[in-house]
N, CA, C and O of each residue as an XYZ file, in Angstrom:
860
protein
N      84.076     93.718    139.313
C      85.206     93.129    139.075
C      86.589     93.450    139.462
O      87.508     93.150    138.699
N      86.815     94.045    140.601
C      87.952     93.899    141.443
C      87.619     93.521    142.366
O      88.558     93.246    143.115
N      86.336     93.274    142.896
C      86.103     92.088    143.728
C      86.378     90.459    143.021
O      86.518     89.548    143.837
N      86.434     90.198    141.896
C      86.314     88.876    140.897
C      88.183     88.885    141.018
O      88.790     87.846    141.279
N      88.790     90.016    140.817
C      90.498     89.902    140.669
C      91.022     89.725    142.319
O      92.111     89.212    142.579
N      90.112     90.211    143.342
C      90.642     90.236    144.779
C      90.719     88.136    144.755
O      91.547     87.246    144.949
N      89.568     88.256    144.461
C      89.276     86.432    144.871
C      89.997     85.568    144.008
O      90.330     84.442    144.378
N      90.282     86.056    142.790
C      91.480     85.305    142.149
C      92.937     85.496    142.688
O      93.844     84.664    142.683
N      92.951     86.549    143.070
C      94.511     86.702    143.762
C      94.853     85.911    145.114
O      95.928     85.423    145.463
N      93.561     85.932    145.800
C      93.526     85.247    146.987
C      93.741     83.771    146.746
O      94.457     83.121    147.508
N      93.071     83.166    145.588
C      93.705     81.960    145.178
C      94.874     81.745    145.152
O      95.564     81.115    145.954
N      95.237     82.433    143.921
C      96.752     82.602    143.177
C      97.534     82.497    144.401
O      98.079     81.399    144.501
N      97.740     83.241    145.292
C      98.547     83.698    146.386
C      98.440     82.550    147.103
O      99.489     81.921    147.239
N      97.431     82.095    147.611
C      97.285     80.899    148.545
C      98.028     80.066    148.298
O      98.905     79.677    149.070
N      97.727     79.446    146.685
C      98.331     78.219    146.136
C      99.735     78.377    146.131
O     100.495     77.420    146.287
N     100.161     79.679    145.938
C     101.722     79.659    145.750
C     102.748     79.332    147.242
O     103.715     78.641    147.561
N     101.749     80.389    147.885
C     102.378     80.112    149.201
C     102.623     79.165    149.869
O     103.577     78.996    150.628
N     101.327     78.130    149.501
C     101.351     76.709    150.349
C     102.247     76.010    149.645
O     102.953     75.242    150.299
N     102.446     76.081    148.237
C     103.585     75.234    147.680
C     104.900     75.954    148.407
O     105.822     75.144    148.507
N     105.116     76.845    148.768
C     106.532     77.231    149.168
C     106.754     77.148    150.476
O     107.881     76.965    150.937
N     105.651     77.280    151.217
C     105.985     76.920    152.752
C     106.183     75.232    152.888
O     106.648     74.700    153.897
N     105.765     74.541    151.746
C     105.904     72.901    151.689
C     107.077     72.422    151.352
O     107.300     71.220    151.498
N     108.207     73.439    150.747
C     109.316     72.727    150.215
C     110.243     72.418    150.998
O     110.875     71.373    150.842
N     110.573     73.553    152.305
C     111.605     72.556    153.362
C     110.506     71.521    153.560
O     109.279     71.552    153.656
N     111.575     70.476    153.583
C     110.845     69.107    154.367
C     111.509     69.133    155.735
O     112.667     69.311    156.113
N     110.074     68.832    156.478
C     110.353     68.234    157.997
C     110.286     66.748    157.947
O     110.077     65.994    156.996
N     110.613     66.411    159.743
C     110.204     65.100    159.477
C     108.902     64.315    158.788
O     108.963     63.152    158.389
N     107.821     65.079    158.727
C     106.855     64.341    158.063
C     107.180     64.372    156.829
O     106.738     63.439    156.158
N     107.834     65.171    156.281
C     107.741     65.322    154.685
C     109.266     64.361    154.428
O     109.383     64.058    153.241
N     109.889     64.084    154.908
C     110.904     63.151    155.161
C     110.136     61.754    154.708
O     110.212     61.039    153.709
N     109.245     61.710    156.110
C     108.644     60.062    156.210
C     107.713     59.824    155.000
O     107.396     58.732    154.527
N     107.311     61.133    154.561
C     106.612     60.813    153.316
C     107.097     60.427    152.011
O     106.347     60.041    151.114
N     108.041     60.506    151.931
C     109.191     60.207    150.723
C     109.468     58.598    151.248
O     109.250     57.590    150.576
N     109.850     58.634    152.232
C     110.417     57.110    152.610
C     109.232     56.127    152.378
O     109.405     54.996    151.922
N     108.044     56.623    152.717
C     106.882     55.982    152.772
C     106.732     55.421    151.179
O     106.602     54.231    150.890
N     106.774     56.398    150.333
C     106.548     56.211    148.990
C     107.453     55.380    148.220
O     107.261     54.891    147.107
N     108.673     55.273    149.128
C     109.842     54.293    148.256
C     109.352     53.142    149.042
O     109.391     52.347    148.103
N     108.909     52.410    150.058
C     108.872     51.574    150.881
C     107.256     50.928    150.206
O     107.201     49.932    149.484
N     106.215     51.629    150.573
C     105.229     51.036    150.455
C     104.245     51.475    149.027
O     103.210     50.884    148.721
N     104.820     52.601    148.292
C     104.276     53.093    147.200
C     103.410     54.325    147.110
O     103.008     54.320    148.274
N     102.897     55.265    146.619
C     102.337     56.429    146.130
C     101.617     56.741    147.266
O     101.999     57.666    147.983
N     100.261     55.863    147.632
C      99.458     56.029    148.223
C      99.984     56.376    149.705
O      99.974     57.389    150.404
N     100.353     55.325    149.823
C     100.899     55.981    151.545
C     101.660     56.829    151.731
O     101.602     57.405    152.817
N     102.460     57.151    150.949
C     103.504     58.386    150.825
C     102.228     59.711    150.756
O     102.154     60.646    151.552
N     101.499     59.509    149.821
C     100.127     60.720    150.070
C      99.554     60.763    151.316
O      99.486     61.870    151.850
N      99.050     59.634    152.001
C      98.545     59.664    153.194
C      99.423     60.453    154.173
O      99.036     61.557    154.556
N     100.315     60.059    154.498
C     101.627     60.404    155.430
C     101.366     62.284    154.949
O     101.407     63.193    155.778
N     101.209     62.404    154.024
C     101.614     64.166    153.712
C     100.088     64.388    153.936
O      99.964     65.547    154.332
N      98.911     63.797    153.856
C      97.256     64.219    154.027
C      97.645     64.478    155.449
O      97.149     65.531    155.850
N      98.502     63.746    156.496
C      98.445     63.744    157.606
C      99.028     65.190    157.980
O      98.617     66.142    158.643
N     100.074     64.926    157.308
C     101.017     66.455    158.099
C     100.161     67.769    157.693
O      99.950     68.681    158.493
N      99.783     67.762    156.617
C      98.919     68.946    156.188
C      97.649     69.287    157.068
O      97.328     70.460    157.262
N      97.051     68.396    157.510
C      95.923     68.385    158.278
C      96.656     68.824    159.429
O      96.067     69.891    159.604
N      97.567     68.772    160.396
C      98.057     69.200    161.273
C      98.595     70.575    161.080
O      98.443     71.559    161.803
N      99.132     70.475    160.173
C      99.264     72.578    160.061
C      98.057     73.135    159.849
O      97.886     74.285    160.255
N      96.752     72.288    159.029
C      95.685     73.294    159.290
C      95.257     73.533    160.909
O      94.916     74.671    161.232
N      95.273     72.574    161.819
C      94.956     72.455    162.779
C      95.954     73.436    163.802
O      95.595     74.100    164.774
N      97.158     73.297    163.294
C      98.150     74.519    163.755
C      97.799     76.135    163.580
O      97.935     77.094    164.339
N      97.321     76.003    162.325
C      96.852     77.694    161.707
C      95.517     78.393    162.705
O      95.272     79.510    163.159
N      94.734     76.797    162.743
C      93.600     77.617    163.567
C      93.486     77.439    165.058
O      92.401     77.476    165.638
N      94.821     77.215    165.755
C      95.260     77.017    167.236
C      95.820     78.422    167.522
O      95.515     79.234    168.396
N      96.663     78.467    166.603
C      97.308     79.900    166.690
C      96.581     81.003    166.542
O      96.688     81.995    167.263
N      95.627     80.854    165.381
C      94.588     82.068    165.274
C      93.546     82.242    166.430
O      92.890     83.269    166.607
N      93.489     81.326    167.050
C      92.877     81.531    168.358
C      93.344     81.599    169.808
O      92.761     81.396    170.873
N      95.221     82.132    169.335
C      95.598     81.918    170.433
C      96.144     81.129    171.399
O      96.560     81.500    172.496
N      96.122     79.712    170.826
C      96.462     78.516    171.902
C      98.035     78.542    172.044
O      98.626     78.109    173.033
N      98.715     79.169    170.802
C      99.999     78.736    171.427
C     101.020     79.676    171.556
O     102.166     79.676    171.107
N     100.156     80.812    172.536
C     100.726     81.984    172.673
C     101.381     81.572    174.325
O     102.162     82.418    174.758
N     101.166     80.593    175.064
C     102.106     80.302    176.217
C     103.379     79.890    175.616
O     104.216     79.673    176.493
N     103.770     79.728    174.550
C     104.974     79.076    174.179
C     106.228     80.619    174.200
O     107.423     80.581    174.496
N     105.408     81.818    173.783
C     106.416     83.356    173.676
C     106.437     83.368    175.492
O     107.501     83.648    176.044
N     105.394     83.098    176.199
C     105.268     83.224    177.807
C     106.325     82.684    178.505
O     106.904     83.202    179.459
N     106.564     81.562    177.962
C     107.191     80.230    178.885
C     108.356     79.891    178.065
O     107.961     79.049    177.258
N     109.821     80.178    177.844
C     110.734     79.495    177.067
C     111.145     78.105    177.669
O     111.755     77.207    177.088
N     110.666     78.123    178.989
C     111.364     76.603    179.611
C     110.203     75.525    178.880
O     110.493     74.537    178.206
N     108.788     76.019    179.221
C     107.683     74.852    178.466
C     108.010     74.999    176.781
O     108.098     73.809    176.478
N     108.164     75.516    175.934
C     108.711     75.563    174.826
C     110.120     74.607    174.832
O     110.360     73.768    173.964
N     110.900     74.877    175.862
C     112.399     74.181    175.852
C     112.012     72.036    176.365
O     112.677     71.024    176.145
N     110.778     72.241    177.008
C     110.261     70.849    177.108
C     109.804     70.140    175.977
O     110.167     69.055    175.521
N     108.832     71.045    175.554
C     108.037     70.560    173.858
C     109.419     70.068    173.035
O     109.537     68.853    172.883
N     110.550     71.006    172.454
C     111.482     70.538    171.937
C     111.968     69.196    172.200
O     112.307     68.489    171.252
N     112.045     68.703    173.610
C     112.801     67.614    174.143
C     111.631     66.612    173.575
O     111.900     65.922    172.592
N     110.338     66.527    174.183
C     109.248     65.817    173.710
C     109.248     64.991    172.327
O     109.239     63.798    172.025
N     109.266     66.565    171.444
C     109.427     66.207    169.847
C     110.478     65.219    169.562
O     110.437     64.163    168.931
N     111.424     65.817    170.177
C     112.725     65.221    170.068
C     112.513     63.457    170.314
O     112.490     62.594    169.437
N     112.407     63.323    171.439
C     112.307     61.733    171.601
C     111.005     60.908    171.113
O     110.983     59.685    171.254
N     109.933     61.601    170.542
C     109.234     61.485    169.455
C     109.591     60.937    168.022
O     109.164     59.878    167.565
N     110.447     61.824    167.375
C     110.998     61.799    166.254
C     112.225     60.583    166.407
O     112.343     59.682    165.577
N     113.074     60.723    167.568
C     114.242     59.980    167.679
C     113.300     58.246    167.689
O     113.523     57.320    166.908
N     112.511     58.260    168.553
C     112.007     56.906    168.767
C     111.444     56.225    167.549
O     111.369     54.996    167.558
N     110.946     57.074    166.252
C     110.371     56.806    165.217
C     111.790     56.404    164.218
O     111.735     55.332    163.614
N     112.689     57.030    164.104
C     113.445     56.581    163.456
C     114.523     55.551    164.108
O     115.286     55.082    163.264
N     114.711     55.164    165.272
C     115.205     54.108    165.602
C     114.649     52.982    165.557
O     115.260     51.960    165.245
N     112.961     53.031    165.973
C     112.248     51.936    165.375
C     112.541     51.362    164.227
O     112.766     50.152    164.224
N     112.592     52.047    163.129
C     112.605     51.620    161.907
C     114.191     51.069    161.816
O     114.284     49.981    161.248
N     115.143     51.512    162.174
C     116.277     51.109    161.691
C     116.523     49.839    162.334
O     117.066     49.043    161.568
N     116.284     49.364    163.569
C     116.144     48.532    164.272
C     115.213     47.362    163.962
O     115.389     46.205    164.344
N     114.274     47.780    163.274
C     113.157     46.362    162.585
C     114.052     45.900    160.882
O     114.139     44.798    160.341
N     114.517     47.070    160.500
C     115.529     46.873    159.803
C     116.592     45.993    159.427
O     116.861     45.277    158.462
N     117.162     46.333    160.653
C     118.375     45.238    160.868
C     118.406     43.611    161.409
O     119.212     42.691    161.271
N     116.791     43.795    162.255
C     116.487     42.075    162.434
C     115.926     41.725    161.271
O     115.797     40.514    161.090
N     115.461     42.638    160.220
C     114.952     42.157    158.927
C     113.575     40.828    159.297
O     113.402     39.735    158.758
N     112.979     41.349    160.150
C     111.639     40.596    160.238
C     110.485     41.230    159.770
O     110.295     42.409    160.067
N     109.487     40.458    158.907
C     108.372     41.190    159.069
C     107.139     41.425    160.276
O     106.109     40.751    160.312
N     107.405     42.288    161.034
C     107.025     42.449    162.031
C     105.590     43.170    161.910
O     105.495     43.970    160.979
N     104.428     42.985    162.757
C     103.380     43.966    162.305
C     103.692     45.268    163.142
O     104.251     45.248    164.238
N     103.283     46.339    162.521
C     103.937     47.693    163.047
C     102.699     47.994    164.008
O     101.523     47.667    163.845
N     103.338     48.774    165.153
C     102.166     49.582    166.068
C     101.011     50.258    165.261
O     101.198     50.224    164.045
N      99.945     50.820    165.640
C      98.975     51.166    165.350
C      99.436     52.367    164.298
O      98.931     52.467    163.180
N     100.761     53.531    164.948
C     100.715     54.676    164.527
C     101.543     54.620    163.432
O     101.688     55.564    162.655
N     102.214     53.327    163.312
C     103.280     52.855    162.268
C     103.087     52.517    161.243
O     103.827     52.620    160.265
N     101.474     51.803    161.362
C     100.909     51.229    159.920
C      99.760     52.044    159.689
O      98.839     51.692    158.952
N      99.797     53.111    160.296
C      98.364     54.257    160.229
C      99.523     55.122    159.308
O     100.372     55.664    160.014
N      99.667     55.312    157.948
C     100.859     56.678    157.286
C      99.728     57.733    157.770
O     100.464     58.661    158.103
N      98.425     58.179    158.019
C      97.906     59.186    157.910
C      98.029     59.608    159.402
O      97.803     60.777    159.714
N      98.292     58.919    160.088
C      98.325     58.988    161.685
C      99.693     59.682    161.737
O      99.861     60.833    162.140
N     100.521     58.972    161.349
C     102.043     58.847    161.657
C     102.494     60.218    160.986
O     103.460     60.775    161.506
N     101.954     60.758    159.993
C     102.202     62.015    159.139
C     101.462     62.959    160.333
O     102.354     63.625    160.860
N     100.361     63.206    160.849
C     100.021     63.964    161.512
C     101.041     63.910    162.880
O     101.877     64.812    162.827
N     101.132     63.237    163.830
C     101.917     63.145    164.941
C     103.183     63.768    164.349
O     103.473     64.829    164.901
N     103.745     63.512    163.687
C     105.142     64.046    163.227
C     105.155     65.412    163.261
O     105.978     66.140    163.817
N     104.007     65.766    162.511
C     103.776     67.103    161.937
C     103.478     68.099    163.169
O     103.928     69.233    163.330
N     102.677     67.437    163.922
C     101.848     68.324    165.238
C     102.939     68.587    166.168
O     103.096     69.604    166.845
N     103.876     67.260    166.106
C     105.064     67.628    167.537
C     106.215     67.923    167.251
O     107.168     67.879    168.029
N     106.250     68.383    165.659
C     107.405     69.296    165.176
C     107.294     70.935    165.619
O     106.563     71.790    165.120
N     108.498     71.106    166.984
C     108.604     72.578    167.272
C     108.675     73.751    166.258
O     108.116     74.847    166.286
N     109.243     73.383    165.653
C     109.911     74.277    163.817
C     108.473     74.821    163.522
O     108.195     76.006    163.337
N     107.512     73.652    163.506
C     106.007     74.253    162.246
C     105.664     75.131    163.328
O     105.713     76.318    163.006
N     105.331     74.900    164.522
C     104.415     75.973    165.428
C     105.209     77.666    165.057
O     104.669     78.702    164.670
N     106.408     77.423    165.315
C     107.176     79.116    164.779
C     106.934     79.501    163.847
O     106.436     80.620    163.730
N     107.239     78.592    162.666
C     106.973     79.089    161.248
C     105.661     79.426    161.360
O     105.527     80.639    161.198
N     104.734     78.915    161.550
C     103.223     79.254    161.173
C     102.682     80.314    162.053
O     101.638     80.902    161.774
N     103.618     80.650    163.477
C     103.384     81.991    164.105
C     103.974     83.164    163.572
O     103.533     84.287    163.815
N     105.278     82.866    162.620
C     105.895     83.649    161.887
C     104.963     84.360    160.980
O     104.847     85.572    160.799
N     104.163     83.123    160.312
C     103.382     83.763    158.897
C     102.078     84.370    159.264
O     101.471     85.043    158.431
N     101.510     84.134    160.714
C     100.042     84.251    160.654
C     100.213     85.442    161.343
O      99.178     86.098    161.462
N     101.375     85.987    161.909
C     101.552     87.640    162.224
C     102.163     88.260    160.959
O     102.726     89.350    161.062
N     102.103     87.761    160.008
C     102.710     88.552    158.449
C     101.486     88.326    157.425
O     100.388     88.860    157.580
N     101.782     87.551    156.465
C     101.105     87.129    155.459
C      99.748     86.879    155.749
O      98.859     87.413    155.087
N      99.476     85.982    156.844
C      98.158     85.825    156.897
C      97.067     86.713    157.604
O      95.840     86.708    157.700
N      98.039     87.421    158.018
C      97.236     88.667    159.051
C      96.755     89.730    157.839
O      95.642     90.243    157.728
N      97.768     89.884    157.081
C      97.353     90.709    155.695
C      95.905     90.831    155.299
O      95.016     91.681    155.338
N      96.131     89.213    154.781
C      94.205     88.733    154.232
C      93.443     88.894    155.043
O      92.522     89.661    154.765
N      93.467     88.149    156.640
C      92.835     88.519    157.671
C      92.057     89.963    157.615
O      90.876     89.954    157.965
N      92.519     90.940    157.285
C      92.149     92.228    157.068
C      91.321     92.400    155.992
O      90.401     93.218    156.012
N      91.567     91.706    155.059
C      90.649     91.926    153.684
C      89.321     91.424    153.491
O      88.665     91.486    152.451
N      88.930     90.839    154.767
C      87.714     90.519    154.975
C      87.849     88.907    155.153
O      88.803     88.170    154.903
N      86.249     88.554    155.796
C      86.463     87.158    156.052
C      86.547     85.924    154.733
O      87.115     84.835    154.650
N      85.879     86.535    154.018
C      85.670     85.367    152.839
C      87.186     85.077    152.151
O      87.800     84.011    152.213
N      87.649     86.397    151.436
C      89.001     86.046    151.265
C      89.874     85.739    152.080
O      90.829     85.170    151.552
N      89.940     85.867    153.069
C      90.819     85.261    153.925
C      90.716     83.518    154.279
O      91.678     82.845    154.651
N      89.363     83.017    154.070
C      88.865     81.702    154.327
C      89.607     80.967    152.806
O      90.139     79.858    152.853
N      89.537     81.689    151.667
C      89.922     81.506    150.416
C      91.463     81.109    150.333
O      92.036     80.217    149.709
N      91.903     82.069    151.166
C      93.473     81.890    150.998
C      93.736     81.018    152.007
O      94.647     80.386    151.472
N      93.610     80.566    152.995
C      93.896     79.659    154.067
C      93.612     78.157    153.108
O      94.424     77.232    153.108
N      92.663     78.142    152.533
C      92.213     77.177    151.727
C      93.250     76.346    150.701
O      93.755     75.226    150.626
N      93.246     77.422    150.070
C      94.239     77.497    148.869
C      95.900     77.152    149.048
O      96.738     76.533    148.394
N      95.867     78.171    150.735
C      97.291     77.540    150.918
C      97.276     76.304    151.313
O      98.333     75.770    150.978
N      96.570     75.579    151.875
C      96.952     74.073    152.360
C      96.496     73.302    151.512
O      96.470     72.127    151.880
N      95.961     73.595    150.077
C      95.744     72.933    149.140
C      97.300     73.163    148.021
O      97.693     72.390    147.147
N      97.762     74.161    148.349
C      99.495     74.168    147.551
C     100.036     73.483    148.786
O     101.249     73.417    148.589
N      99.841     73.101    149.609
C     100.949     72.480    150.244
C     100.453     70.647    149.866
O     101.250     69.722    150.025
N      99.352     70.498    149.482
C      99.361     68.968    149.152
C      99.817     69.237    147.493
O     100.397     68.318    146.916
N      99.577     70.328    146.867
C      99.879     69.850    145.688
C     101.456     69.505    145.576
O     101.926     68.647    144.828
N     102.197     70.349    146.475
C     103.531     70.108    146.674
C     103.685     68.626    146.919
O     104.576     67.963    146.389
N     102.857     68.175    147.674
C     103.604     67.021    148.169
C     103.231     65.479    147.158
O     103.864     64.432    147.294
N     102.063     65.678    146.159
C     101.840     65.037    145.190
C     103.142     65.432    144.176
O     103.610     64.402    143.692
N     103.625     66.273    143.868
C     104.508     66.482    142.833
C     105.625     65.846    143.613
O     106.287     65.074    142.919
N     105.927     65.929    144.574
C     107.579     65.424    145.085
C     107.394     64.073    145.542
O     108.397     63.375    145.692
N     106.076     63.533    145.823
C     105.461     62.073    145.884
C     106.038     61.535    144.708
O     107.083     60.892    144.808
N     105.482     61.717    143.569
C     105.123     61.958    142.224
C     106.342     61.419    141.154
O     106.372     60.600    140.236
N     107.411     62.415    141.843
C     108.916     62.542    141.584
C     109.790     61.538    142.052
O     110.731     61.116    141.381
N     109.409     61.008    143.571
C     110.073     59.997    144.058
C     109.788     58.490    143.354
O     110.527     57.505    143.371
N     108.362     58.662    142.684
C     108.174     57.151    142.175
C     109.125     57.327    140.670
O     109.790     56.376    140.260
N     109.095     58.312    140.127
C     109.454     57.837    138.754
C     110.754     57.863    138.913
O     111.367     57.170    138.100
N     111.633     58.659    140.000
C     112.950     58.580    140.443
C     113.525     57.068    140.879
O     114.729     56.813    140.887
N     112.335     55.965    141.291
C     112.529     55.150    142.059
C     113.327     54.019    140.881
O     114.102     53.139    141.258
N     113.121     54.151    140.067
C     113.647     53.184    138.599
C     114.878     53.206    138.816
O     115.559     52.182    138.785
N     115.404     54.511    139.096
C     116.988     54.470    139.075
C     117.813     53.773    140.328
O     119.010     53.490    140.364
N     116.701     53.565    141.445
C     116.870     52.146    142.430
C     116.537     51.077    142.592
O     116.423     50.449    143.645
N     116.261     50.632    141.055
C     115.964     49.204    140.930
C     116.650     48.206    142.054
O     116.043     47.385    142.740
N     118.159     48.499    142.072
C     119.126     47.601    142.931
C     118.492     47.384    144.242
O     117.970     48.447    144.577
N     118.351     46.686    144.920
C     117.360     46.376    146.309
C     118.882     47.047    147.466
O     118.623     47.692    148.482
N     120.086     46.791    147.123
C     120.821     47.490    147.989
C     120.975     49.062    147.961
O     121.077     49.694    149.013
N     120.986     49.502    147.062
C     120.614     51.112    146.581
C     119.234     51.746    147.429
O     119.243     52.847    147.980
N     118.272     50.979    147.411
C     117.350     51.147    147.849
C     117.000     51.499    149.480
O     116.473     52.504    149.958
N     117.538     50.191    150.178
C     117.731     50.189    151.421
C     118.766     51.525    152.003
O     118.530     52.180    153.018
N     120.016     51.731    151.022
C     120.682     52.659    151.457
C     120.259     53.935    151.384
O     120.811     54.885    151.938
N     119.128     53.987    150.602
C     118.346     55.289    150.809
C     117.612     55.443    152.102
O     117.751     56.426    152.829
N     116.648     54.204    152.418
C     116.412     54.234    153.464
C     116.611     54.114    154.666
O     115.720     54.229    155.507
N     117.921     53.844    154.941
C     118.950     53.981    156.263
C     119.197     55.459    155.818
O     118.483     56.037    156.637
N     119.672     56.302    155.154
C     119.910     57.482    155.109
C     118.951     58.351    155.841
O     119.291     58.968    156.851
N     117.474     58.414    155.217
C     116.347     58.745    155.740
C     116.022     58.893    157.054
O     115.692     59.914    157.658
N     116.188     57.421    157.559
C     116.108     57.254    158.990
C     116.970     57.775    159.790
O     116.678     58.035    160.957
N     118.643     58.095    159.062
C     119.564     58.448    159.945
C     119.239     60.513    159.767
O     119.667     61.328    160.585
N     118.792     60.707    159.086
C     118.527     61.815    159.048
C     117.274     62.576    160.401
O     117.324     63.480    161.236
N     116.305     61.598    159.957
C     115.263     61.674    161.397
C     115.922     62.025    162.437
O     115.912     63.112    163.013
N     116.740     60.691    162.771
C     117.234     60.564    164.082
C     117.820     61.513    164.573
O     117.515     61.913    165.696
N     118.944     62.175    163.728
C     119.642     63.562    163.963
C     118.712     64.313    163.821
O     119.218     65.182    164.531
N     117.599     64.836    163.466
C     116.864     65.697    163.809
C     116.237     65.653    165.086
O     116.276     66.594    165.878
N     115.573     64.413    165.325
C     115.389     64.401    166.792
C     116.272     64.653    167.945
O     115.904     65.039    169.055
N     117.924     64.296    167.424
C     118.768     64.382    168.302
C     119.184     65.804    168.871
O     119.573     66.184    169.975
N     118.934     66.454    167.621
C     118.899     68.024    167.571
C     118.013     68.723    168.482
O     118.413     69.397    169.430
N     116.437     68.492    168.075
C     115.837     68.646    169.044
C     115.637     68.681    170.759
O     115.123     69.495    171.525
N     116.237     67.524    170.917
C     116.138     67.156    172.234
C     117.616     68.234    172.810
O     117.533     68.773    173.913
N     118.793     68.420    171.998
C     119.998     69.065    172.398
C     119.530     70.393    172.854
O     119.677     70.978    173.927
N     119.035     70.656    171.953
C     118.239     72.392    171.919
C     117.383     72.597    172.753
O     117.581     73.552    173.504
N     116.204     71.837    172.918
C     115.468     71.647    174.160
C     115.932     71.937    175.421
O     115.369     72.770    176.131
N     117.394     71.020    175.936
C     117.967     70.924    177.301
C     118.841     72.515    177.355
O     119.162     73.136    178.368
N     119.070     72.883    175.959
C     119.737     74.286    176.194
C     119.104     75.477    176.700
O     119.559     76.331    177.460
N     117.275     75.329    175.803
C     116.977     76.500    176.477
C     116.369     76.196    177.849
O     115.844     77.150    178.422
N     116.365     74.969    178.475
C     115.817     74.825    180.002
C     116.798     75.295    180.711
O     116.489     76.014    181.661
N     118.032     75.062    180.487
C     119.072     75.673    181.198
C     119.394     77.237    181.110
O     119.681     77.953    182.069
N     119.287     77.634    179.747
C     119.436     78.898    179.661
C     118.419     79.773    180.495
O     118.893     80.696    181.158
N     117.073     79.557    180.512
C     115.836     80.314    180.918
C     115.367     79.547    181.790
O     114.321     79.839    182.370
């Protein structure tokens, strides 16, 4: 009986943890909302799936110690922040420029593929790695001590929990979109999202430069 309760505990804790961890929206989450507004629920969810896939890969790499070099070299971490910032800034500014031109141009491969863009935005977000490094050393480590099966079950439902949150978020966006029937209001919201992404990218670049000079 205790084993069954432990399994249910792993499922429930993993699900809730996944939802909680996904609530703070990073660049990929913001892009998911923007895609839902622009292209519909399906594209928004594909961005989210790509982002969650990157998070899952992050967890695997961290548990194999593949991100430990960031702790050993702050200069390398600073370079990573700069690279990620440039990439995010590029994505957002490209959208802003295309909107100003008001042309129906074909997007590049990473732009037209929401799954790929969600993955790239998430895997290149340095804050994501920092969060998972912290979580892996605390909550996830406790489940690893409970046995392999409970550990895998917890991780699996943690990932499912993140997907559940993105489904709920994008569904709410679709429902709320009715309040933005005016094209001008909708475009204004899109511009705001792009500016938030551009500002985030700029902050990453500045922080990376500070780390390079400090260390």
